[in-house]
N, CA, C, O and the ligand as a Tripos MOL2 file, in Angstrom:
@<TRIPOS>MOLECULE
protein
  313   311    79     0     0
PROTEIN
NO_CHARGES

@<TRIPOS>ATOM
      1 N          61.8870   96.1450   15.4350 N.3       1 MET1
      2 CA         62.4520   96.4420   14.1090 C.3       1 MET1
      3 C          61.3570   97.0500   13.2170 C.2       1 MET1
      4 O          60.2670   96.4950   13.0830 O.2       1 MET1
      5 N          61.6660   98.1700   12.6300 N.am      2 THR2
      6 CA         60.6810   98.8230   11.7680 C.3       2 THR2
      7 C          60.8470   98.3900   10.3170 C.2       2 THR2
      8 O          61.9410   98.0440    9.8710 O.2       2 THR2
      9 N          59.7470   98.4190    9.6050 N.am      3 ASN3
     10 CA         59.7970   98.0380    8.1920 C.3       3 ASN3
     11 C          59.9530   99.2340    7.2700 C.2       3 ASN3
     12 O          59.8820   99.1100    6.0470 O.2       3 ASN3
     13 N          60.1640  100.3860    7.8720 N.am      4 LYS4
     14 CA         60.2310  101.6050    7.0560 C.3       4 LYS4
     15 C          61.6460  101.8330    6.5300 C.2       4 LYS4
     16 O          62.6330  101.7060    7.2550 O.2       4 LYS4
     17 N          61.7080  102.1680    5.2690 N.am      5 TYR5
     18 CA         62.9730  102.5590    4.6540 C.3       5 TYR5
     19 C          62.8000  103.9740    4.1240 C.2       5 TYR5
     20 O          61.7070  104.3600    3.7100 O.2       5 TYR5
     21 N          63.8680  104.7350    4.1370 N.am      6 SER6
     22 CA         63.7450  106.0490    3.5150 C.3       6 SER6
     23 C          63.7770  105.8770    2.0000 C.2       6 SER6
     24 O          64.1710  104.8280    1.4910 O.2       6 SER6
     25 N          63.3610  106.9090    1.2940 N.am      7 ASP7
     26 CA         63.3390  106.8410   -0.1650 C.3       7 ASP7
     27 C          64.7410  106.5830   -0.7030 C.2       7 ASP7
     28 O          65.7440  106.8750   -0.0520 O.2       7 ASP7
     29 N          64.7790  106.0300   -1.9070 N.am      8 CYS8
     30 CA         66.0390  105.6250   -2.5190 C.3       8 CYS8
     31 C          67.0420  106.7730   -2.5520 C.2       8 CYS8
     32 O          66.7270  107.8920   -2.9580 O.2       8 CYS8
     33 N          68.2450  106.4650   -2.1190 N.am      9 PHE9
     34 CA         69.3410  107.4150   -2.0610 C.3       9 PHE9
     35 C          69.7100  107.9160   -3.4620 C.2       9 PHE9
     36 O          70.1380  109.0570   -3.6320 O.2       9 PHE9
     37 N          69.5370  107.0480   -4.4550 N.am     10 TYR10
     38 CA         69.9840  107.3760   -5.8080 C.3      10 TYR10
     39 C          68.9260  108.0780   -6.6340 C.2      10 TYR10
     40 O          69.2050  109.0860   -7.2840 O.2      10 TYR10
     41 N          67.6950  107.5400   -6.6100 N.am     11 CYS11
     42 CA         66.6850  108.0910   -7.5250 C.3      11 CYS11
     43 C          65.4740  108.6570   -6.7990 C.2      11 CYS11
     44 O          64.5860  109.2260   -7.4330 O.2      11 CYS11
     45 N          65.4240  108.5090   -5.4690 N.am     12 GLY12
     46 CA         64.2910  109.0440   -4.7280 C.3      12 GLY12
     47 C          63.0440  108.1790   -4.8150 C.2      12 GLY12
     48 O          61.9730  108.5830   -4.3610 O.2      12 GLY12
     49 N          63.1740  107.0000   -5.3910 N.am     13 GLY13
     50 CA         62.0380  106.0900   -5.5260 C.3      13 GLY13
     51 C          61.6480  105.4680   -4.1960 C.2      13 GLY13
     52 O          62.3740  105.5520   -3.2050 O.2      13 GLY13
     53 N          60.4770  104.8390   -4.2050 N.am     14 LYS14
     54 CA         59.9850  104.1830   -2.9960 C.3      14 LYS14
     55 C          60.7660  102.8880   -2.7700 C.2      14 LYS14
     56 O          61.0540  102.1430   -3.7070 O.2      14 LYS14
     57 N          61.0960  102.6450   -1.5120 N.am     15 VAL15
     58 CA         61.8580  101.4490   -1.1690 C.3      15 VAL15
     59 C          60.9540  100.5120   -0.3780 C.2      15 VAL15
     60 O          60.4110  100.8950    0.6580 O.2      15 VAL15
     61 N          60.7930   99.2990   -0.8600 N.am     16 VAL16
     62 CA         59.9380   98.3170   -0.1890 C.3      16 VAL16
     63 C          60.7960   97.1560    0.3130 C.2      16 VAL16
     64 O          61.8830   96.8930   -0.2020 O.2      16 VAL16
     65 N          60.2820   96.4770    1.3230 N.am     17 GLU17
     66 CA         61.0510   95.3750    1.8810 C.3      17 GLU17
     67 C          60.7560   94.0710    1.1450 C.2      17 GLU17
     68 O          59.6020   93.7300    0.8860 O.2      17 GLU17
     69 N          61.8150   93.3600    0.8190 N.am     18 ARG18
     70 CA         61.7000   92.0510    0.1940 C.3      18 ARG18
     71 C          62.6060   91.0890    0.9460 C.2      18 ARG18
     72 O          63.5950   91.4900    1.5590 O.2      18 ARG18
     73 N          62.2490   89.8200    0.8860 N.am     19 LEU19
     74 CA         63.1330   88.8000    1.4450 C.3      19 LEU19
     75 C          63.9670   88.2430    0.3130 C.2      19 LEU19
     76 O          63.4480   87.5930   -0.5940 O.2      19 LEU19
     77 N          65.2550   88.5000    0.3700 N.am     20 LEU20
     78 CA         66.1300   88.1330   -0.7400 C.3      20 LEU20
     79 C          67.3410   87.3700   -0.2420 C.2      20 LEU20
     80 O          67.7620   87.5330    0.9030 O.2      20 LEU20
     81 N          67.9020   86.5330   -1.1110 N.am     21 PRO21
     82 CA         69.1630   85.8950   -0.7420 C.3      21 PRO21
     83 C          70.2950   86.9060   -0.8160 C.2      21 PRO21
     84 O          70.3270   87.7560   -1.7050 O.2      21 PRO21
     85 N          71.2150   86.8050    0.1180 N.am     22 ARG22
     86 CA         72.3550   87.7180    0.1480 C.3      22 ARG22
     87 C          73.6230   86.8890   -0.0170 C.2      22 ARG22
     88 O          73.8500   85.9330    0.7240 O.2      22 ARG22
     89 N          74.4280   87.2540   -0.9720 N.am     23 GLU23
     90 CA         75.6810   86.5310   -1.2030 C.3      23 GLU23
     91 C          76.8030   87.1980   -0.4340 C.2      23 GLU23
     92 O          76.9530   88.4190   -0.4560 O.2      23 GLU23
     93 N          77.5790   86.3880    0.2370 N.am     24 ILE24
     94 CA         78.7180   86.9060    0.9900 C.3      24 ILE24
     95 C          79.9470   86.1050    0.5990 C.2      24 ILE24
     96 O          79.9230   84.8740    0.5780 O.2      24 ILE24
     97 N          80.9960   86.8020    0.2970 N.am     25 ARG25
     98 CA         82.2540   86.1430   -0.0080 C.3      25 ARG25
     99 C          83.1520   86.2140    1.2170 C.2      25 ARG25
    100 O          83.4160   87.2880    1.7570 O.2      25 ARG25
    101 N          83.6100   85.0520    1.6390 N.am     26 LEU26
    102 CA         84.4290   84.9850    2.8400 C.3      26 LEU26
    103 C          85.6050   84.0750    2.5550 C.2      26 LEU26
    104 O          85.4430   82.8730    2.3490 O.2      26 LEU26
    105 N          86.7850   84.6600    2.5470 N.am     27 GLU27
    106 CA         88.0040   83.8890    2.3060 C.3      27 GLU27
    107 C          87.8490   82.9350    1.1230 C.2      27 GLU27
    108 O          88.0950   81.7330    1.2270 O.2      27 GLU27
    109 N          87.4380   83.5040    0.0100 N.am     28 ASN28
    110 CA         87.3400   82.7320   -1.2180 C.3      28 ASN28
    111 C          86.1820   81.7340   -1.2240 C.2      28 ASN28
    112 O          86.0360   80.9450   -2.1570 O.2      28 ASN28
    113 N          85.3720   81.7760   -0.1860 N.am     29 LYS29
    114 CA         84.1880   80.9230   -0.1750 C.3      29 LYS29
    115 C          82.9610   81.7910   -0.3770 C.2      29 LYS29
    116 O          82.8940   82.9220    0.1040 O.2      29 LYS29
    117 N          82.0060   81.2510   -1.0850 N.am     30 LEU30
    118 CA         80.7770   81.9860   -1.3090 C.3      30 LEU30
    119 C          79.7010   81.4440   -0.3810 C.2      30 LEU30
    120 O          79.3860   80.2540   -0.3980 O.2      30 LEU30
    121 N          79.1450   82.3340    0.4250 N.am     31 LEU31
    122 CA         78.0690   81.9300    1.3230 C.3      31 LEU31
    123 C          76.8010   82.6450    0.8930 C.2      31 LEU31
    124 O          76.8410   83.7790    0.4140 O.2      31 LEU31
    125 N          75.7000   81.9820    1.0660 N.am     32 ILE32
    126 CA         74.4300   82.6210    0.7470 C.3      32 ILE32
    127 C          73.5220   82.5550    1.9640 C.2      32 ILE32
    128 O          73.2910   81.4790    2.5160 O.2      32 ILE32
    129 N          73.0190   83.6830    2.3720 N.am     33 VAL33
    130 CA         72.0420   83.7310    3.4540 C.3      33 VAL33
    131 C          70.6980   84.0330    2.8090 C.2      33 VAL33
    132 O          70.5210   85.0690    2.1690 O.2      33 VAL33
    133 N          69.7580   83.1210    2.9840 N.am     34 GLU34
    134 CA         68.4630   83.2860    2.3340 C.3      34 GLU34
    135 C          67.4850   84.0590    3.1950 C.2      34 GLU34
    136 O          67.6430   84.1550    4.4120 O.2      34 GLU34
    137 N          66.4810   84.6020    2.5500 N.am     35 ASN35
    138 CA         65.3820   85.3110    3.2310 C.3      35 ASN35
    139 C          65.8590   86.4710    4.0920 C.2      35 ASN35
    140 O          65.3930   86.6650    5.2140 O.2      35 ASN35
    141 N          66.7890   87.2330    3.5490 N.am     36 VAL36
    142 CA         67.2780   88.4120    4.2540 C.3      36 VAL36
    143 C          66.3390   89.5790    3.9340 C.2      36 VAL36
    144 O          66.1100   89.8890    2.7650 O.2      36 VAL36
    145 N          65.7950   90.2250    4.9730 N.am     37 PRO37
    146 CA         64.9330   91.3770    4.6980 C.3      37 PRO37
    147 C          65.7560   92.5570    4.2160 C.2      37 PRO37
    148 O          66.5840   93.1000    4.9470 O.2      37 PRO37
    149 N          65.5120   92.9430    2.9700 N.am     38 MET38
    150 CA         66.2570   94.0420    2.3650 C.3      38 MET38
    151 C          65.2850   95.0310    1.7550 C.2      38 MET38
    152 O          64.2170   94.6610    1.2660 O.2      38 MET38
    153 N          65.6740   96.2860    1.7910 N.am     39 GLY39
    154 CA         64.8940   97.2970    1.0940 C.3      39 GLY39
    155 C          65.3090   97.3170   -0.3610 C.2      39 GLY39
    156 O          66.5000   97.3410   -0.6720 O.2      39 GLY39
    157 N          64.3190   97.3070   -1.2650 N.am     40 VAL40
    158 CA         64.6180   97.3490   -2.6870 C.3      40 VAL40
    159 C          63.8540   98.5130   -3.3060 C.2      40 VAL40
    160 O          62.6440   98.6420   -3.1240 O.2      40 VAL40
    161 N          64.5670   99.3530   -4.0340 N.am     41 CYS41
    162 CA         63.9360  100.4920   -4.6920 C.3      41 CYS41
    163 C          63.0840   99.9870   -5.8480 C.2      41 CYS41
    164 O          63.5550   99.2200   -6.6880 O.2      41 CYS41
    165 N          61.8180  100.4240   -5.8870 N.am     42 VAL42
    166 CA         60.9260   99.9360   -6.9420 C.3      42 VAL42
    167 C          61.2840  100.5440   -8.2930 C.2      42 VAL42
    168 O          60.8760  100.0260   -9.3330 O.2      42 VAL42
    169 N          62.0370  101.6270   -8.2870 N.am     43 GLN43
    170 CA         62.3890  102.2800   -9.5520 C.3      43 GLN43
    171 C          63.6960  101.7710  -10.1420 C.2      43 GLN43
    172 O          63.7450  101.3820  -11.3090 O.2      43 GLN43
    173 N          64.7560  101.7750   -9.3360 N.am     44 CYS44
    174 CA         66.0670  101.4470   -9.9050 C.3      44 CYS44
    175 C          66.6210  100.1200   -9.3840 C.2      44 CYS44
    176 O          67.6470   99.6430   -9.8690 O.2      44 CYS44
    177 N          65.9420   99.5190   -8.3950 N.am     45 GLY45
    178 CA         66.3830   98.2170   -7.9150 C.3      45 GLY45
    179 C          67.5290   98.2800   -6.9270 C.2      45 GLY45
    180 O          68.0550   97.2420   -6.5250 O.2      45 GLY45
    181 N          67.9230   99.4720   -6.5300 N.am     46 GLU46
    182 CA         68.9890   99.6100   -5.5300 C.3      46 GLU46
    183 C          68.5810   98.9140   -4.2390 C.2      46 GLU46
    184 O          67.4460   99.0500   -3.7820 O.2      46 GLU46
    185 N          69.5140   98.1670   -3.6540 N.am     47 LYS47
    186 CA         69.2030   97.4300   -2.4340 C.3      47 LYS47
    187 C          69.7850   98.1330   -1.2160 C.2      47 LYS47
    188 O          70.9000   98.6530   -1.2500 O.2      47 LYS47
    189 N          69.0180   98.1390   -0.1610 N.am     48 VAL48
    190 CA         69.4290   98.7730    1.0900 C.3      48 VAL48
    191 C          69.3990   97.7300    2.1920 C.2      48 VAL48
    192 O          68.4050   97.0300    2.3850 O.2      48 VAL48
    193 N          70.5010   97.6430    2.9030 N.am     49 LEU49
    194 CA         70.5800   96.6930    4.0130 C.3      49 LEU49
    195 C          70.5940   97.4860    5.3150 C.2      49 LEU49
    196 O          71.4180   98.3830    5.4930 O.2      49 LEU49
    197 N          69.6920   97.1570    6.2140 N.am     50 LYS50
    198 CA         69.6700   97.8490    7.5040 C.3      50 LYS50
    199 C          70.8710   97.4040    8.3300 C.2      50 LYS50
    200 O          71.2960   96.2520    8.2460 O.2      50 LYS50
    201 N          71.4190   98.3270    9.1320 N.am     51 PRO51
    202 CA         72.5960   97.9750    9.9450 C.3      51 PRO51
    203 C          72.3470   96.7540   10.8220 C.2      51 PRO51
    204 O          73.2270   95.9050   10.9650 O.2      51 PRO51
    205 N          71.1440   96.6560   11.4180 N.am     52 GLU52
    206 CA         70.8920   95.5220   12.3150 C.3      52 GLU52
    207 C          70.7870   94.2180   11.5320 C.2      52 GLU52
    208 O          71.1040   93.1500   12.0570 O.2      52 GLU52
    209 N          70.3460   94.2990   10.2880 N.am     53 VAL53
    210 CA         70.2870   93.0920    9.4570 C.3      53 VAL53
    211 C          71.7010   92.6650    9.0760 C.2      53 VAL53
    212 O          72.0290   91.4790    9.0980 O.2      53 VAL53
    213 N          72.5340   93.6460    8.7260 N.am     54 ALA54
    214 CA         73.9350   93.3520    8.4060 C.3      54 ALA54
    215 C          74.6330   92.7100    9.6020 C.2      54 ALA54
    216 O          75.4300   91.7860    9.4450 O.2      54 ALA54
    217 N          74.3240   93.2130   10.8030 N.am     55 GLU55
    218 CA         74.9100   92.6360   12.0140 C.3      55 GLU55
    219 C          74.4700   91.1950   12.2160 C.2      55 GLU55
    220 O          75.2720   90.3310   12.5710 O.2      55 GLU55
    221 N          73.1880   90.9490   11.9850 N.am     56 SER56
    222 CA         72.6770   89.5810   12.1370 C.3      56 SER56
    223 C          73.3670   88.6370   11.1590 C.2      56 SER56
    224 O          73.6850   87.5000   11.5100 O.2      56 SER56
    225 N          73.5990   89.1010    9.9390 N.am     57 ILE57
    226 CA         74.2830   88.2710    8.9450 C.3      57 ILE57
    227 C          75.6950   87.9660    9.4270 C.2      57 ILE57
    228 O          76.1570   86.8270    9.3580 O.2      57 ILE57
    229 N          76.3840   89.0160    9.9220 N.am     58 ASP58
    230 CA         77.7260   88.8190   10.4650 C.3      58 ASP58
    231 C          77.7230   87.7610   11.5570 C.2      58 ASP58
    232 O          78.6040   86.9040   11.6150 O.2      58 ASP58
    233 N          76.7090   87.8360   12.4280 N.am     59 ARG59
    234 CA         76.6300   86.9090   13.5530 C.3      59 ARG59
    235 C          76.4330   85.4770   13.0590 C.2      59 ARG59
    236 O          77.0780   84.5470   13.5430 O.2      59 ARG59
    237 N          75.5390   85.3170   12.0980 N.am     60 ILE60
    238 CA         75.2830   83.9870   11.5390 C.3      60 ILE60
    239 C          76.5810   83.3840   11.0030 C.2      60 ILE60
    240 O          76.8680   82.2050   11.2090 O.2      60 ILE60
    241 N          77.3620   84.2250   10.3050 N.am     61 ILE61
    242 CA         78.6010   83.7270    9.7110 C.3      61 ILE61
    243 C          79.6440   83.4370   10.7850 C.2      61 ILE61
    244 O          80.3450   82.4270   10.7260 O.2      61 ILE61
    245 N          79.7400   84.3370   11.7710 N.am     62 ARG62
    246 CA         80.7310   84.1590   12.8380 C.3      62 ARG62
    247 C          80.4700   82.8910   13.6460 C.2      62 ARG62
    248 O          81.3940   82.1630   14.0100 O.2      62 ARG62
    249 N          79.1810   82.6450   13.9170 N.am     63 GLU63
    250 CA         78.8370   81.4830   14.7300 C.3      63 GLU63
    251 C          79.0960   80.1720   13.9990 C.2      63 GLU63
    252 O          79.1140   79.1000   14.6040 O.2      63 GLU63
    253 N          79.2940   80.2760   12.6940 N.am     64 LYS64
    254 CA         79.5650   79.1040   11.8560 C.3      64 LYS64
    255 C          78.5750   77.9770   12.1350 C.2      64 LYS64
    256 O          78.9390   76.8110   12.2880 O.2      64 LYS64
    257 N          77.3340   78.3730   12.1910 N.am     65 LYS65
    258 CA         76.2780   77.3750   12.3770 C.3      65 LYS65
    259 C          76.2410   76.4460   11.1720 C.2      65 LYS65
    260 O          76.7010   76.7890   10.0830 O.2      65 LYS65
    261 N          75.6960   75.2930   11.3920 N.am     66 LYS66
    262 CA         75.5380   74.3700   10.2870 C.3      66 LYS66
    263 C          74.5290   74.9760    9.3090 C.2      66 LYS66
    264 O          73.4200   75.3360    9.7040 O.2      66 LYS66
    265 N          74.9080   75.0870    8.0430 N.am     67 PRO67
    266 CA         73.9870   75.7000    7.1030 C.3      67 PRO67
    267 C          72.7350   74.8480    6.8900 C.2      67 PRO67
    268 O          72.7630   73.6290    7.0630 O.2      67 PRO67
    269 N          71.6500   75.5030    6.5150 N.am     68 ALA68
    270 CA         70.3980   74.7960    6.2380 C.3      68 ALA68
    271 C          70.5780   73.8440    5.0660 C.2      68 ALA68
    272 O          69.9980   72.7590    5.0400 O.2      68 ALA68
    273 N          71.3880   74.2600    4.0930 N.am     69 LYS69
    274 CA         71.6960   73.3810    2.9750 C.3      69 LYS69
    275 C          72.9660   73.8770    2.3050 C.2      69 LYS69
    276 O          73.4000   75.0060    2.5320 O.2      69 LYS69
    277 N          73.5470   73.0400    1.4920 N.am     70 THR70
    278 CA         74.7420   73.4210    0.7510 C.3      70 THR70
    279 C          74.4640   73.2010   -0.7200 C.2      70 THR70
    280 O          73.9870   72.1400   -1.1220 O.2      70 THR70
    281 N          74.7650   74.2100   -1.5230 N.am     71 ILE71
    282 CA         74.6010   74.0590   -2.9650 C.3      71 ILE71
    283 C          75.9310   74.3200   -3.6310 C.2      71 ILE71
    284 O          76.7740   75.0310   -3.0830 O.2      71 ILE71
    285 N          76.1290   73.7560   -4.8010 N.am     72 SER72
    286 CA         77.3570   74.0890   -5.5250 C.3      72 SER72
    287 C          77.0450   75.1820   -6.5250 C.2      72 SER72
    288 O          75.9900   75.1890   -7.1600 O.2      72 SER72
    289 N          77.9760   76.0990   -6.6520 N.am     73 VAL73
    290 CA         77.7630   77.2690   -7.4900 C.3      73 VAL73
    291 C          78.7020   77.2060   -8.6920 C.2      73 VAL73
    292 O          79.9220   77.1970   -8.5250 O.2      73 VAL73
    293 N          78.1440   77.1630   -9.8950 N.am     74 PRO74
    294 CA         79.0300   77.1860  -11.0630 C.3      74 PRO74
    295 C          79.6690   78.5660  -11.2220 C.2      74 PRO74
    296 O          78.9980   79.5870  -11.0710 O.2      74 PRO74
    297 N          80.9360   78.5900  -11.5210 N.am     75 VAL75
    298 CA         81.6410   79.8520  -11.7150 C.3      75 VAL75
    299 C          82.1950   79.8740  -13.1330 C.2      75 VAL75
    300 O          82.9060   78.9550  -13.5400 O.2      75 VAL75
    301 N          81.8750   80.9010  -13.8710 N.am     76 TYR76
    302 CA         82.3450   81.0320  -15.2450 C.3      76 TYR76
    303 C          83.3930   82.1160  -15.3300 C.2      76 TYR76
    304 O          83.3670   83.0950  -14.5850 O.2      76 TYR76
    305 N          84.3080   81.9230  -16.2460 N.am     77 SER77
    306 CA         85.2830   82.9660  -16.5260 C.3      77 SER77
    307 C          84.7830   83.7480  -17.7240 C.2      77 SER77
    308 O          84.2990   83.1590  -18.6910 O.2      77 SER77
    309 N          84.8900   85.0220  -17.6740 N.am     78 PHE78
    310 CA         84.3770   85.8670  -18.7740 C.3      78 PHE78
    311 C          85.2600   85.7430  -20.0070 C.2      78 PHE78
    312 O          84.9890   86.3760  -21.0270 O.2      78 PHE78
    313 ZN         66.1800  104.0470   -6.7430 Zn       79 ZN79
@<TRIPOS>BOND
     1     1     2 1
     2     2     3 1
     3     3     4 2
     4     3     5 am
     5     5     6 1
     6     6     7 1
     7     7     8 2
     8     7     9 am
     9     9    10 1
    10    10    11 1
    11    11    12 2
    12    11    13 am
    13    13    14 1
    14    14    15 1
    15    15    16 2
    16    15    17 am
    17    17    18 1
    18    18    19 1
    19    19    20 2
    20    19    21 am
    21    21    22 1
    22    22    23 1
    23    23    24 2
    24    23    25 am
    25    25    26 1
    26    26    27 1
    27    27    28 2
    28    27    29 am
    29    29    30 1
    30    30    31 1
    31    31    32 2
    32    31    33 am
    33    33    34 1
    34    34    35 1
    35    35    36 2
    36    35    37 am
    37    37    38 1
    38    38    39 1
    39    39    40 2
    40    39    41 am
    41    41    42 1
    42    42    43 1
    43    43    44 2
    44    43    45 am
    45    45    46 1
    46    46    47 1
    47    47    48 2
    48    47    49 am
    49    49    50 1
    50    50    51 1
    51    51    52 2
    52    51    53 am
    53    53    54 1
    54    54    55 1
    55    55    56 2
    56    55    57 am
    57    57    58 1
    58    58    59 1
    59    59    60 2
    60    59    61 am
    61    61    62 1
    62    62    63 1
    63    63    64 2
    64    63    65 am
    65    65    66 1
    66    66    67 1
    67    67    68 2
    68    67    69 am
    69    69    70 1
    70    70    71 1
    71    71    72 2
    72    71    73 am
    73    73    74 1
    74    74    75 1
    75    75    76 2
    76    75    77 am
    77    77    78 1
    78    78    79 1
    79    79    80 2
    80    79    81 am
    81    81    82 1
    82    82    83 1
    83    83    84 2
    84    83    85 am
    85    85    86 1
    86    86    87 1
    87    87    88 2
    88    87    89 am
    89    89    90 1
    90    90    91 1
    91    91    92 2
    92    91    93 am
    93    93    94 1
    94    94    95 1
    95    95    96 2
    96    95    97 am
    97    97    98 1
    98    98    99 1
    99    99   100 2
   100    99   101 am
   101   101   102 1
   102   102   103 1
   103   103   104 2
   104   103   105 am
   105   105   106 1
   106   106   107 1
   107   107   108 2
   108   107   109 am
   109   109   110 1
   110   110   111 1
   111   111   112 2
   112   111   113 am
   113   113   114 1
   114   114   115 1
   115   115   116 2
   116   115   117 am
   117   117   118 1
   118   118   119 1
   119   119   120 2
   120   119   121 am
   121   121   122 1
   122   122   123 1
   123   123   124 2
   124   123   125 am
   125   125   126 1
   126   126   127 1
   127   127   128 2
   128   127   129 am
   129   129   130 1
   130   130   131 1
   131   131   132 2
   132   131   133 am
   133   133   134 1
   134   134   135 1
   135   135   136 2
   136   135   137 am
   137   137   138 1
   138   138   139 1
   139   139   140 2
   140   139   141 am
   141   141   142 1
   142   142   143 1
   143   143   144 2
   144   143   145 am
   145   145   146 1
   146   146   147 1
   147   147   148 2
   148   147   149 am
   149   149   150 1
   150   150   151 1
   151   151   152 2
   152   151   153 am
   153   153   154 1
   154   154   155 1
   155   155   156 2
   156   155   157 am
   157   157   158 1
   158   158   159 1
   159   159   160 2
   160   159   161 am
   161   161   162 1
   162   162   163 1
   163   163   164 2
   164   163   165 am
   165   165   166 1
   166   166   167 1
   167   167   168 2
   168   167   169 am
   169   169   170 1
   170   170   171 1
   171   171   172 2
   172   171   173 am
   173   173   174 1
   174   174   175 1
   175   175   176 2
   176   175   177 am
   177   177   178 1
   178   178   179 1
   179   179   180 2
   180   179   181 am
   181   181   182 1
   182   182   183 1
   183   183   184 2
   184   183   185 am
   185   185   186 1
   186   186   187 1
   187   187   188 2
   188   187   189 am
   189   189   190 1
   190   190   191 1
   191   191   192 2
   192   191   193 am
   193   193   194 1
   194   194   195 1
   195   195   196 2
   196   195   197 am
   197   197   198 1
   198   198   199 1
   199   199   200 2
   200   199   201 am
   201   201   202 1
   202   202   203 1
   203   203   204 2
   204   203   205 am
   205   205   206 1
   206   206   207 1
   207   207   208 2
   208   207   209 am
   209   209   210 1
   210   210   211 1
   211   211   212 2
   212   211   213 am
   213   213   214 1
   214   214   215 1
   215   215   216 2
   216   215   217 am
   217   217   218 1
   218   218   219 1
   219   219   220 2
   220   219   221 am
   221   221   222 1
   222   222   223 1
   223   223   224 2
   224   223   225 am
   225   225   226 1
   226   226   227 1
   227   227   228 2
   228   227   229 am
   229   229   230 1
   230   230   231 1
   231   231   232 2
   232   231   233 am
   233   233   234 1
   234   234   235 1
   235   235   236 2
   236   235   237 am
   237   237   238 1
   238   238   239 1
   239   239   240 2
   240   239   241 am
   241   241   242 1
   242   242   243 1
   243   243   244 2
   244   243   245 am
   245   245   246 1
   246   246   247 1
   247   247   248 2
   248   247   249 am
   249   249   250 1
   250   250   251 1
   251   251   252 2
   252   251   253 am
   253   253   254 1
   254   254   255 1
   255   255   256 2
   256   255   257 am
   257   257   258 1
   258   258   259 1
   259   259   260 2
   260   259   261 am
   261   261   262 1
   262   262   263 1
   263   263   264 2
   264   263   265 am
   265   265   266 1
   266   266   267 1
   267   267   268 2
   268   267   269 am
   269   269   270 1
   270   270   271 1
   271   271   272 2
   272   271   273 am
   273   273   274 1
   274   274   275 1
   275   275   276 2
   276   275   277 am
   277   277   278 1
   278   278   279 1
   279   279   280 2
   280   279   281 am
   281   281   282 1
   282   282   283 1
   283   283   284 2
   284   283   285 am
   285   285   286 1
   286   286   287 1
   287   287   288 2
   288   287   289 am
   289   289   290 1
   290   290   291 1
   291   291   292 2
   292   291   293 am
   293   293   294 1
   294   294   295 1
   295   295   296 2
   296   295   297 am
   297   297   298 1
   298   298   299 1
   299   299   300 2
   300   299   301 am
   301   301   302 1
   302   302   303 1
   303   303   304 2
   304   303   305 am
   305   305   306 1
   306   306   307 1
   307   307   308 2
   308   307   309 am
   309   309   310 1
   310   310   311 1
   311   311   312 2
@<TRIPOS>SUBSTRUCTURE
     1 MET1         2 RESIDUE 1 A MET
     2 THR2         6 RESIDUE 1 A THR
     3 ASN3        10 RESIDUE 1 A ASN
     4 LYS4        14 RESIDUE 1 A LYS
     5 TYR5        18 RESIDUE 1 A TYR
     6 SER6        22 RESIDUE 1 A SER
     7 ASP7        26 RESIDUE 1 A ASP
     8 CYS8        30 RESIDUE 1 A CYS
     9 PHE9        34 RESIDUE 1 A PHE
    10 TYR10       38 RESIDUE 1 A TYR
    11 CYS11       42 RESIDUE 1 A CYS
    12 GLY12       46 RESIDUE 1 A GLY
    13 GLY13       50 RESIDUE 1 A GLY
    14 LYS14       54 RESIDUE 1 A LYS
    15 VAL15       58 RESIDUE 1 A VAL
    16 VAL16       62 RESIDUE 1 A VAL
    17 GLU17       66 RESIDUE 1 A GLU
    18 ARG18       70 RESIDUE 1 A ARG
    19 LEU19       74 RESIDUE 1 A LEU
    20 LEU20       78 RESIDUE 1 A LEU
    21 PRO21       82 RESIDUE 1 A PRO
    22 ARG22       86 RESIDUE 1 A ARG
    23 GLU23       90 RESIDUE 1 A GLU
    24 ILE24       94 RESIDUE 1 A ILE
    25 ARG25       98 RESIDUE 1 A ARG
    26 LEU26      102 RESIDUE 1 A LEU
    27 GLU27      106 RESIDUE 1 A GLU
    28 ASN28      110 RESIDUE 1 A ASN
    29 LYS29      114 RESIDUE 1 A LYS
    30 LEU30      118 RESIDUE 1 A LEU
    31 LEU31      122 RESIDUE 1 A LEU
    32 ILE32      126 RESIDUE 1 A ILE
    33 VAL33      130 RESIDUE 1 A VAL
    34 GLU34      134 RESIDUE 1 A GLU
    35 ASN35      138 RESIDUE 1 A ASN
    36 VAL36      142 RESIDUE 1 A VAL
    37 PRO37      146 RESIDUE 1 A PRO
    38 MET38      150 RESIDUE 1 A MET
    39 GLY39      154 RESIDUE 1 A GLY
    40 VAL40      158 RESIDUE 1 A VAL
    41 CYS41      162 RESIDUE 1 A CYS
    42 VAL42      166 RESIDUE 1 A VAL
    43 GLN43      170 RESIDUE 1 A GLN
    44 CYS44      174 RESIDUE 1 A CYS
    45 GLY45      178 RESIDUE 1 A GLY
    46 GLU46      182 RESIDUE 1 A GLU
    47 LYS47      186 RESIDUE 1 A LYS
    48 VAL48      190 RESIDUE 1 A VAL
    49 LEU49      194 RESIDUE 1 A LEU
    50 LYS50      198 RESIDUE 1 A LYS
    51 PRO51      202 RESIDUE 1 A PRO
    52 GLU52      206 RESIDUE 1 A GLU
    53 VAL53      210 RESIDUE 1 A VAL
    54 ALA54      214 RESIDUE 1 A ALA
    55 GLU55      218 RESIDUE 1 A GLU
    56 SER56      222 RESIDUE 1 A SER
    57 ILE57      226 RESIDUE 1 A ILE
    58 ASP58      230 RESIDUE 1 A ASP
    59 ARG59      234 RESIDUE 1 A ARG
    60 ILE60      238 RESIDUE 1 A ILE
    61 ILE61      242 RESIDUE 1 A ILE
    62 ARG62      246 RESIDUE 1 A ARG
    63 GLU63      250 RESIDUE 1 A GLU
    64 LYS64      254 RESIDUE 1 A LYS
    65 LYS65      258 RESIDUE 1 A LYS
    66 LYS66      262 RESIDUE 1 A LYS
    67 PRO67      266 RESIDUE 1 A PRO
    68 ALA68      270 RESIDUE 1 A ALA
    69 LYS69      274 RESIDUE 1 A LYS
    70 THR70      278 RESIDUE 1 A THR
    71 ILE71      282 RESIDUE 1 A ILE
    72 SER72      286 RESIDUE 1 A SER
    73 VAL73      290 RESIDUE 1 A VAL
    74 PRO74      294 RESIDUE 1 A PRO
    75 VAL75      298 RESIDUE 1 A VAL
    76 TYR76      302 RESIDUE 1 A TYR
    77 SER77      306 RESIDUE 1 A SER
    78 PHE78      310 RESIDUE 1 A PHE
    79 ZN79       313 GROUP 0 **** ****
């Protein structure tokens, strides 16, 4: 797996890899996968997910592994 990302699609800025939590909504449930390697544009903050990373996230969810932890998420109505 390479750590290289192409320049930002939107602003042409440099994209660096960060480990970030990724929120996934699945059948009205909110799941969070932590420490997902994502490209983040240093200029505009646009996030880029590599196809293989997206696949790994899908696999984690499909396998329905026991989560590392469970947190409750407050939801506000605007
Ligand atoms: Zn950008």
